[in-house]
C-alpha angles and dihedrals in degrees: 000000000000118000134176119192127189123207138169102065121137145126121299136167121249111282092030131119136237133180117213119196131195120206116202128200136173092034140067102250094201087068093063145060115238133214145175120221129179138203120208124203109283093011136091119243120288130194116250108168141002142178126201120222088256092060100256113143137210133189139193107245093242093062100033108128095016105060127055126192123202139164139209107201092180087065095036087239141120134187146202117213109202118198130177093017122201131205086249087063088069107120148108107277122213130192118212139181127210144172088214136046119348094204102066119128101216125072089219088064087071131076092228139009141169135244094256140242127242122242118186122185111189140133 
């Protein structure tokens, strides 16, 4: 059975940093594109970052220059380094894997996704 599990969420002050990780099992991650999505309170989920299996990366404009997505296919993991965090970054963050586009907004557009990890940015 395929499973994706997020970790690394928590509470941080504005301007701080967090690193989220996603551990995948039951699939060969190198065969998939990967992405991070988030769901803020009162909103549906939105895409924030993606990386194709060839290493090409894509970012939502609101996080460009602050977030960095990376992958380690040998470990079947990928990560999201989040810097200069803002209160508007507060959300549940989800990791996802796909054989298609890595820039889709809905979790259901991906083959697999995790249960999410909470990130709270406040003073």
